[in-house]
C-alpha positions, 0 to 999 in steps of 0.5 A: 452457538450464534447467541453464545457469540452475541453474549458480552462475555464473548471474545468476539466484543473486544476484537470488534472493539479493537477493529473499530478504533483501529479504523477509527484511528485511521481514518483521523490520521488520515482526516487531519494529515491528508491534503486532499480536500475532499479525502479529509472530509470522507475521513472525518466523517467515517472516523467519527462514524467508527468511533460513534456508532461502530459503523466501520464501513465508511472507514473501510471503503472511503479511506483504508481500501481507498489508499492503495498504492499504485505504483510504476517500477523500470529495471535499468535505464533504456532496458526496453530495447531488449524486447524482454530478453533477461526478464521474466513477468510473475504478475501482470499489469494491474495485479494486486501484489503483496509485500514480499511478493516475487514480481519479476525475475531477471538476469542482472549479469545478462543485462550488465554485459549488454551495457545496460544500467540497473538503475531502477526508478520506483514511481508512486503515481498517486502521492497526493493522496497519501499523508506522506511518501518517504523515500529511503536513499540506498545505494544497494537494495536486498530483497525484502528492504524498504525502499519507500515509506508510504503514509 
C-alpha cells in the first residue's frame, strides 16, 4: 500500500506539488510585500526552500502560522460599566477562533435601553506584520460580513 502511494502515477504527488507551490507563493508574496525586515528574510528563504527543494516547513512555521491575526473587539462604548449584564461569552481570552465562529451573545436592546452606544471597535494588534490591513466602512454589519481584510 505504501509503495503504491509513492509512485509517480498516484494522486499524492500532484497534491504535494500544489501544496509546495501554495506555501512557496504565499511566502514569496510576504517577502515582497512585508514591511518587517526580519519577516522578509524568513519569507524569502522559506519560499526558495519550498520552490527548489520542496521543503515547506520553514514557510509553514516561519510565515503562515506566524501570521495569525490577534484582535480585540469591544462591543459598545463604555459597556464595561454594565459588569457583564446582557453579555454571554462563548470563547475565552486567548482562544483561537475561526471565521464565522460565534464568540459572544449579547442583548442589543438591553444595552441600548441602558443608554449605551453599540459602536464596536475592532483592533488588530500586529498590523505591522501584515502586507496590508484594509478596513471596510459599513454603517451596519450583518452576520458573517467582512469588516476588515488582512493580507
